[in-house]
N, C-alpha and C positions, 0 to 999 in steps of 0.2 A: 548429597544429591545423586552422585554417580552410583552410589550403593543402591539407592532406591530404583534407579533405572535398570541396573543390572540384576536386581532381585525382584522379579514379578510377584513372588509370594509376599514379601514385606509390603510392597506397594499396594497389592490387592487387599491385604488385611487392613492397611491404613485407610484406603478408600472406603472399604466396607464399614470400618469403625466410624469414620466421619459421617457417612450417610445414615448410619444407624442412630448416632447421637442426634444428628439433625432431625431425623424422623421423630425421636422422642420429644425434642424441644417443640417441634411443630404440633405434636399431638397434645402437649401439656398446656392447657389454657385455664386461667382463672377468670370466671365470668361473674355474673350477678350473684351467683350462689356463694362466691368467695371460698371456693374449694377446688384445688388444694390451696392451703394458706400460703401467704407470702411473708418472708422468703423461705422459711424452713420446710414447709410442705413441698415446695417446688424443688428445693435442694435434694430432698430424699428421693423424689421420683426421677430427677435427672441423674443422680448417682446410680440408681437401679437401671436406668436406661443405658448408661455407659457400660455397666456389667452385661446387660443383655446384648448390646452391640458387640462387645468383645467376644462373647460366647458364639454369636452367629458368625463373626469374621474368622475366628480361629478354627471353628469346626471344619471349614472348607479345606484348608491345607492338610489338616489332620486326616480327613477322610480320603483325600487324594493320595496321601502317602500310606493308605491302608491301615491307618491307626484307628481302628474301630472303637477304641475306648472313648473316643470323642462323643459317642452316643451317650455314654454314661454321664458326661458333663451336661449334655442337653437335658437329660432326664432330671438331673439335680436342679438345673435351672427351672424346669417346669414346677418342681416341688417348691422352690423358693418363691416363684411368682404366685403360686397358690397361697403362700403365706402372706404375700402382699394383699391379696384379696381378703384374707381373714383380718389383716391389720386394718384395712379400710372399713370393713364391716363393723369391727369393734369400735373404731374411733368415731365413725358417724353415728353408731348406735348410742354412744355415751353423749355425744353432742345433741342428739335428737331429743333427749329428755329435757333439755333446757330451752327448746324452741317453743314459741307461742303457738305456732302452727307446724307440727312435726312433718318430716318427710314421709315417714312410714317405713315399715320393714321392706316392702317390695321395691320402693325407690332406692333405698340404701343398698339392697342386693344388686340392683341394676348398676349403680355407680361402682360398687366393688368389682363387678364382673367386667366393666369397661376398663378399669385400671389394670386388671390382670391381662385382658385381651390386648391392650396396647403394647405391653412388653413383648408379646409374641409377634406383633407387627414389626417391632424393632428388630427382633431376631431375623424375621423374614427379610427385611430390607438389607440388613448387613450380609446375610448369607447369599442372597442372589447377586448383590453388588460385588462381593468378593469373588464369587464363582465366575461372573462375567469378566472381571479384571484378570483373573488368572488363566482362564481358558482362551480368552480372545485377546484383548488389549486393554490398557488402562482407560482409554477414552470410551470403550464400550462399557466398561464398568461404571463410568460416570453417567452414560446414557441410561443404563439399567437402574442405577441408583435414583435418577430423576423419575423414571417410570414407577419404581417401587414407592417413592414418596407420593405419587399420584394415587396409587392403589391404597396406600395407608390413609391418605386423606379421604378417600371414598368410604372406607370402613370406620372413619373416626367417629361418626355419629349415625344413629339409626333414624327411624321415622319420627315425625312429629305429629301432633294431634290434628293438624289441618289436613293430613292425609286420610284420616278416618272419620272426621266429623266437621260439621259446620257450626260456627259460633255466632250467636246473635244477641243483642242487648234485650233485656227484659225488665219490666217494672217490678220494684219491690213493693208488695202490698201487705199492709197490716190490717187484718179484719178482726177487731177485738184482740184476743190473745193469739190468733193464728197468723203465721207468717207465710206468705206465698211469694214465689218468683214466677211472674206470669200467672199461669194457672196451675203450677206445680207446688204442692204443699211442702213446706220445709220443716217447720217445728212450731211448738207452742211456747209463747212468751207470756208469763203471768204478770210481771211487774210493769206498771205504767211507765216508770223511768226507762226501763230497757226497751219498751215499745217505742218510746220517743227517740231513743238513740238509734234504733234500727231504722226507723223511718227517715232519720236525718242523715245517717252515714252509710246506709245499706246500698250495695251495688249488686245488681242481679244479671246473670247471663243464662242463656239456654244453649246447651250443647246438643246438637242433633246428629246422631250416628248416620253414616252413609249407607250401611247395609246390615244384614243380620250378624255377620262376624264382628263388625265394628260395634254393634249394640252390646254384644257379650263382653267385649274388651272394655268398653266404657263403663259397664256395670261393675267391673272389678273394683273392690274397695281400695286397693293399693293405687290404681290408676286415678281414682277420684281424689285420693289424698295428695298425690303428686300435683294435680291441678291446683288444689287449694294452697299447697306450700309455695309453688312457683308464683301464683297470683298474689299471695300475701307478701312474698319477698320483694316483688317488683312494685306493687302499689302501696305496700305498707298496710298493716292491719290495725284497726281501731279497737283495741281490747287490752286487758291486762290479765294476769293470772287470777283464777278464781271467779271469772265472769262467764259462766256457761251460756248465757243468752247471747253473747257476742262472739261465740265460736263460729268461724266460717263453716258452711255446710254445703254438701253436694248430694242431692236426693234425686232418685229416679222417678219418672212417670212410669208406672208399672204397665200402662197400656201400650205405649209406643216406644219406650226405651230412651226418651229424651232425658237429659240430665239438667236439673235446675241447680245453678251455682249461686250461693249467697256469700258475700264477704262484706263486713263493715270496714270502711276505709275512708280516710279524709280525701284521698285522691280519686274522685269519682269520674275518672276519664274513661269512657266506654271504649274509645278507639284503642287506647293503650291496653285496657283489660282484654279486649278481643285478641290483640296481637300477642299478648302474654300467653293466653290459653292456646292459641294456634301453635306456639312454639314449645309447648310442654312435650317432653319426649314420651313416645309410646313405649311403655315398659315391656321388655321381652317376657317377663314372667306373667304379665297380665294378658298377653295376646292369646286369643282363642279363635279357632276357625271351625265351628260346627258344620259349616257347609262342606267341608272336606271329608266328613264322616260318611262311611258307606250306609249308615242308618238313614241318611237323608234320602237315599234312593230306594229304600226298602218299600215294598207294597204290602198293604194290609192283608193279613191272612197267609202270608208266605213265611 
């Protein structure tokens, strides 16, 4: 204990390491999607979090001692965490082929990006905590570590669908072979048995974009697939492999950009379904902002 008090470098590194690991544990959550898996998926990511925290902590005394080779280790860490992203992409891609309602490539890329980014948040937490501990005092390191945890929590997740759209219940209507959600055409169903199942188990929602940018984002096929996957995961989907008429669908109204969502499910709880769609993440790769383009302000003939 006396050694730690008399050695601000060692104490600073330990405090930074502790807050870095704490940050990774806080950022690592298994939710309704059951990913990362328990316990082995979590063990892998916690181990990588310890490595990231160690790199961030040790880099500070190395740089203060003008040992600039520490930058090399940070660059190697960046390469390693890019491999984490590749690992998650490959794993989820293989799992996705076995899903009744797949996540889709855009959703998988978003999840892989998050896992890579969270390791950088761990390095940031460890680095600033260690720096404050060594340059000021250990208790300032603790205060900085707590502030860094708050920042990490702020960047833990992005926007959800309720920020860009309003969700409302809609009636599932079967008119002969045609299936509608409200007034939005979904698909053609030829078999009478399938029509009966759709009428019995079908649940419909209409997702209304809030502005022009949101309309383009909502039209993205990856974003639509994310909605269907999360909805089927939470409510459950009434279908088996090889039944195309019972595949959940999300189709656009081409006139106003509304999205009609159809899912066959035993749990026809509209309140639960609306809440599930509201909490679907807005995928970074799906975001489009045409209103920011200079072309929007161009005048005809110029």
